[in-house]
mmCIF file of the C-alpha atoms, coordinates in Angstrom:
data_MODEL
# 
_entry.id   MODEL 
# 
loop_
_atom_site.group_PDB 
_atom_site.id 
_atom_site.type_symbol 
_atom_site.label_atom_id 
_atom_site.label_alt_id 
_atom_site.label_comp_id 
_atom_site.label_asym_id 
_atom_site.label_entity_id 
_atom_site.label_seq_id 
_atom_site.pdbx_PDB_ins_code 
_atom_site.Cartn_x 
_atom_site.Cartn_y 
_atom_site.Cartn_z 
_atom_site.occupancy 
_atom_site.B_iso_or_equiv 
_atom_site.pdbx_formal_charge 
_atom_site.auth_seq_id 
_atom_site.auth_comp_id 
_atom_site.auth_asym_id 
_atom_site.auth_atom_id 
_atom_site.pdbx_PDB_model_num 
ATOM 1  C CA . MET A 1 1  ? -0.101  -0.112 -0.054  1.00 0.00 ? 1  MET A CA 1 
ATOM 2  C CA . LEU A 1 2  ? 2.851   2.364  0.855   1.00 0.00 ? 2  LEU A CA 1 
ATOM 3  C CA . LYS A 1 3  ? 4.795   1.557  -2.205  1.00 0.00 ? 3  LYS A CA 1 
ATOM 4  C CA . ASN A 1 4  ? 1.557   2.118  -4.389  1.00 0.00 ? 4  ASN A CA 1 
ATOM 5  C CA . LEU A 1 5  ? 1.000   5.583  -2.553  1.00 0.00 ? 5  LEU A CA 1 
ATOM 6  C CA . ALA A 1 6  ? 4.775   6.585  -3.076  1.00 0.00 ? 6  ALA A CA 1 
ATOM 7  C CA . ILE A 1 7  ? 4.347   5.732  -6.897  1.00 0.00 ? 7  ILE A CA 1 
ATOM 8  C CA . VAL A 1 8  ? 1.024   7.872  -7.255  1.00 0.00 ? 8  VAL A CA 1 
ATOM 9  C CA . ALA A 1 9  ? 2.764   10.735 -5.353  1.00 0.00 ? 9  ALA A CA 1 
ATOM 10 C CA . ALA A 1 10 ? 5.906   10.639 -7.551  1.00 0.00 ? 10 ALA A CA 1 
ATOM 11 C CA . LEU A 1 11 ? 3.676   10.632 -10.718 1.00 0.00 ? 11 LEU A CA 1 
ATOM 12 C CA . LEU A 1 12 ? 1.740   13.533 -9.392  1.00 0.00 ? 12 LEU A CA 1 
ATOM 13 C CA . PHE A 1 13 ? 4.877   15.635 -8.683  1.00 0.00 ? 13 PHE A CA 1 
ATOM 14 C CA . ILE A 1 14 ? 6.151   14.808 -12.073 1.00 0.00 ? 14 ILE A CA 1 
ATOM 15 C CA . ALA A 1 15 ? 2.838   15.939 -13.771 1.00 0.00 ? 15 ALA A CA 1 
ATOM 16 C CA . VAL A 1 16 ? 2.844   19.333 -12.028 1.00 0.00 ? 16 VAL A CA 1 
ATOM 17 C CA . PRO A 1 17 ? 4.991   21.200 -14.570 1.00 0.00 ? 17 PRO A CA 1 
ATOM 18 C CA . VAL A 1 18 ? 2.645   19.966 -17.344 1.00 0.00 ? 18 VAL A CA 1 
ATOM 19 C CA . PHE A 1 19 ? -0.283  21.701 -15.696 1.00 0.00 ? 19 PHE A CA 1 
ATOM 20 C CA . ALA A 1 20 ? 1.682   24.867 -15.162 1.00 0.00 ? 20 ALA A CA 1 
ATOM 21 C CA . GLN A 1 21 ? 2.526   25.706 -18.688 1.00 0.00 ? 21 GLN A CA 1 
ATOM 22 C CA . GLU A 1 22 ? 0.862   28.529 -20.308 1.00 0.00 ? 22 GLU A CA 1 
ATOM 23 C CA . GLY A 1 23 ? -1.694  28.004 -23.223 1.00 0.00 ? 23 GLY A CA 1 
ATOM 24 C CA . ALA A 1 24 ? -1.070  29.202 -26.685 1.00 0.00 ? 24 ALA A CA 1 
ATOM 25 C CA . GLY A 1 25 ? -2.747  32.473 -27.846 1.00 0.00 ? 25 GLY A CA 1 
ATOM 26 C CA . ALA A 1 26 ? -5.965  32.291 -29.984 1.00 0.00 ? 26 ALA A CA 1 
ATOM 27 C CA . SER A 1 27 ? -5.192  32.301 -33.622 1.00 0.00 ? 27 SER A CA 1 
ATOM 28 C CA . THR A 1 28 ? -7.560  34.010 -36.182 1.00 0.00 ? 28 THR A CA 1 
ATOM 29 C CA . GLY A 1 29 ? -8.730  30.556 -37.335 1.00 0.00 ? 29 GLY A CA 1 
ATOM 30 C CA . THR A 1 30 ? -10.008 29.772 -33.920 1.00 0.00 ? 30 THR A CA 1 
ATOM 31 C CA . LEU A 1 31 ? -11.800 33.046 -33.558 1.00 0.00 ? 31 LEU A CA 1 
ATOM 32 C CA . LEU A 1 32 ? -13.610 32.484 -36.800 1.00 0.00 ? 32 LEU A CA 1 
ATOM 33 C CA . ALA A 1 33 ? -14.433 28.824 -36.048 1.00 0.00 ? 33 ALA A CA 1 
ATOM 34 C CA . VAL A 1 34 ? -16.362 29.563 -32.770 1.00 0.00 ? 34 VAL A CA 1 
ATOM 35 C CA . PRO A 1 35 ? -19.398 31.075 -34.571 1.00 0.00 ? 35 PRO A CA 1 
ATOM 36 C CA . PHE A 1 36 ? -19.450 28.521 -37.247 1.00 0.00 ? 36 PHE A CA 1 
ATOM 37 C CA . ALA A 1 37 ? -19.287 25.755 -34.743 1.00 0.00 ? 37 ALA A CA 1 
ATOM 38 C CA . MET A 1 38 ? -22.150 27.171 -32.768 1.00 0.00 ? 38 MET A CA 1 
ATOM 39 C CA . ALA A 1 39 ? -24.268 27.818 -35.926 1.00 0.00 ? 39 ALA A CA 1 
ATOM 40 C CA . ILE A 1 40 ? -23.710 24.278 -37.103 1.00 0.00 ? 40 ILE A CA 1 
ATOM 41 C CA . ALA A 1 41 ? -24.496 22.738 -33.608 1.00 0.00 ? 41 ALA A CA 1 
ATOM 42 C CA . SER A 1 42 ? -27.677 24.918 -33.293 1.00 0.00 ? 42 SER A CA 1 
ATOM 43 C CA . GLY A 1 43 ? -28.984 24.167 -36.609 1.00 0.00 ? 43 GLY A CA 1 
ATOM 44 C CA . LEU A 1 44 ? -28.543 20.482 -36.220 1.00 0.00 ? 44 LEU A CA 1 
ATOM 45 C CA . CYS A 1 45 ? -30.101 20.504 -32.812 1.00 0.00 ? 45 CYS A CA 1 
ATOM 46 C CA . GLY A 1 46 ? -33.047 22.355 -34.299 1.00 0.00 ? 46 GLY A CA 1 
ATOM 47 C CA . LEU A 1 47 ? -33.504 19.719 -37.008 1.00 0.00 ? 47 LEU A CA 1 
ATOM 48 C CA . ALA A 1 48 ? -33.223 16.931 -34.387 1.00 0.00 ? 48 ALA A CA 1 
ATOM 49 C CA . GLN A 1 49 ? -35.640 18.429 -32.116 1.00 0.00 ? 49 GLN A CA 1 
ATOM 50 C CA . GLY A 1 50 ? -38.146 19.015 -34.951 1.00 0.00 ? 50 GLY A CA 1 
ATOM 51 C CA . LYS A 1 51 ? -37.652 15.264 -35.826 1.00 0.00 ? 51 LYS A CA 1 
ATOM 52 C CA . ALA A 1 52 ? -38.225 14.116 -32.432 1.00 0.00 ? 52 ALA A CA 1 
ATOM 53 C CA . ILE A 1 53 ? -41.357 16.170 -31.790 1.00 0.00 ? 53 ILE A CA 1 
ATOM 54 C CA . ALA A 1 54 ? -42.823 14.937 -35.240 1.00 0.00 ? 54 ALA A CA 1 
ATOM 55 C CA . SER A 1 55 ? -42.159 11.325 -34.219 1.00 0.00 ? 55 SER A CA 1 
ATOM 56 C CA . ALA A 1 56 ? -43.518 11.724 -30.845 1.00 0.00 ? 56 ALA A CA 1 
ATOM 57 C CA . VAL A 1 57 ? -46.737 13.216 -32.049 1.00 0.00 ? 57 VAL A CA 1 
ATOM 58 C CA . GLU A 1 58 ? -47.071 10.769 -34.759 1.00 0.00 ? 58 GLU A CA 1 
ATOM 59 C CA . GLY A 1 59 ? -46.594 7.993  -31.973 1.00 0.00 ? 59 GLY A CA 1 
ATOM 60 C CA . MET A 1 60 ? -49.141 9.582  -29.839 1.00 0.00 ? 60 MET A CA 1 
ATOM 61 C CA . ALA A 1 61 ? -51.769 9.758  -32.563 1.00 0.00 ? 61 ALA A CA 1 
ATOM 62 C CA . ARG A 1 62 ? -51.284 6.028  -33.420 1.00 0.00 ? 62 ARG A CA 1 
ATOM 63 C CA . ASN A 1 63 ? -51.424 4.868  -29.790 1.00 0.00 ? 63 ASN A CA 1 
ATOM 64 C CA . PRO A 1 64 ? -53.124 7.457  -27.486 1.00 0.00 ? 64 PRO A CA 1 
ATOM 65 C CA . GLY A 1 65 ? -52.745 5.142  -24.534 1.00 0.00 ? 65 GLY A CA 1 
ATOM 66 C CA . ALA A 1 66 ? -48.986 5.457  -24.650 1.00 0.00 ? 66 ALA A CA 1 
ATOM 67 C CA . ALA A 1 67 ? -48.992 9.256  -24.752 1.00 0.00 ? 67 ALA A CA 1 
ATOM 68 C CA . GLY A 1 68 ? -47.833 9.666  -21.134 1.00 0.00 ? 68 GLY A CA 1 
ATOM 69 C CA . ALA A 1 69 ? -44.685 7.455  -21.656 1.00 0.00 ? 69 ALA A CA 1 
ATOM 70 C CA . ILE A 1 70 ? -43.933 9.001  -25.117 1.00 0.00 ? 70 ILE A CA 1 
ATOM 71 C CA . ARG A 1 71 ? -44.231 12.508 -23.532 1.00 0.00 ? 71 ARG A CA 1 
ATOM 72 C CA . ILE A 1 72 ? -41.745 11.659 -20.816 1.00 0.00 ? 72 ILE A CA 1 
ATOM 73 C CA . THR A 1 73 ? -39.355 10.188 -23.217 1.00 0.00 ? 73 THR A CA 1 
ATOM 74 C CA . LEU A 1 74 ? -39.650 13.156 -25.579 1.00 0.00 ? 74 LEU A CA 1 
ATOM 75 C CA . ILE A 1 75 ? -38.931 15.648 -22.820 1.00 0.00 ? 75 ILE A CA 1 
ATOM 76 C CA . LEU A 1 76 ? -35.877 13.596 -21.736 1.00 0.00 ? 76 LEU A CA 1 
ATOM 77 C CA . GLY A 1 77 ? -34.624 13.291 -25.479 1.00 0.00 ? 77 GLY A CA 1 
ATOM 78 C CA . LEU A 1 78 ? -35.210 17.056 -26.009 1.00 0.00 ? 78 LEU A CA 1 
ATOM 79 C CA . ALA A 1 79 ? -33.134 17.839 -23.159 1.00 0.00 ? 79 ALA A CA 1 
ATOM 80 C CA . PHE A 1 80 ? -30.344 15.590 -24.323 1.00 0.00 ? 80 PHE A CA 1 
ATOM 81 C CA . ILE A 1 81 ? -30.467 17.312 -27.649 1.00 0.00 ? 81 ILE A CA 1 
ATOM 82 C CA . GLU A 1 82 ? -30.510 20.777 -26.309 1.00 0.00 ? 82 GLU A CA 1 
ATOM 83 C CA . SER A 1 83 ? -27.434 19.828 -24.091 1.00 0.00 ? 83 SER A CA 1 
ATOM 84 C CA . LEU A 1 84 ? -25.422 19.267 -27.301 1.00 0.00 ? 84 LEU A CA 1 
ATOM 85 C CA . ALA A 1 85 ? -25.934 22.825 -28.193 1.00 0.00 ? 85 ALA A CA 1 
ATOM 86 C CA . LEU A 1 86 ? -25.105 24.050 -24.789 1.00 0.00 ? 86 LEU A CA 1 
ATOM 87 C CA . PHE A 1 87 ? -21.875 21.851 -24.628 1.00 0.00 ? 87 PHE A CA 1 
ATOM 88 C CA . THR A 1 88 ? -20.831 23.508 -27.935 1.00 0.00 ? 88 THR A CA 1 
ATOM 89 C CA . LEU A 1 89 ? -21.269 26.975 -26.528 1.00 0.00 ? 89 LEU A CA 1 
ATOM 90 C CA . ILE A 1 90 ? -19.338 26.137 -23.351 1.00 0.00 ? 90 ILE A CA 1 
ATOM 91 C CA . LYS A 1 91 ? -16.534 24.384 -25.356 1.00 0.00 ? 91 LYS A CA 1 
ATOM 92 C CA . THR A 1 92 ? -16.069 27.206 -27.685 1.00 0.00 ? 92 THR A CA 1 
# 
């Protein structure tokens, strides 16, 4: 146990200079890529949400008894789809 702890401590001390390095400055390509990445992510999320809602409404129309389960699954799916756009916004 003590040997493993010593190895982990040594690896952590070796890794400290890696985390202390300064990041590179933002280039022009990076600054131009951010709005395009967000536009693509938002557009695709909008298409995915439209398809999900259309499929859910069609499923509810075919089987009204399953509307509750479909609605819950739809809301969960929409949250996951929307999170992709939010992750793109945070990442960029």
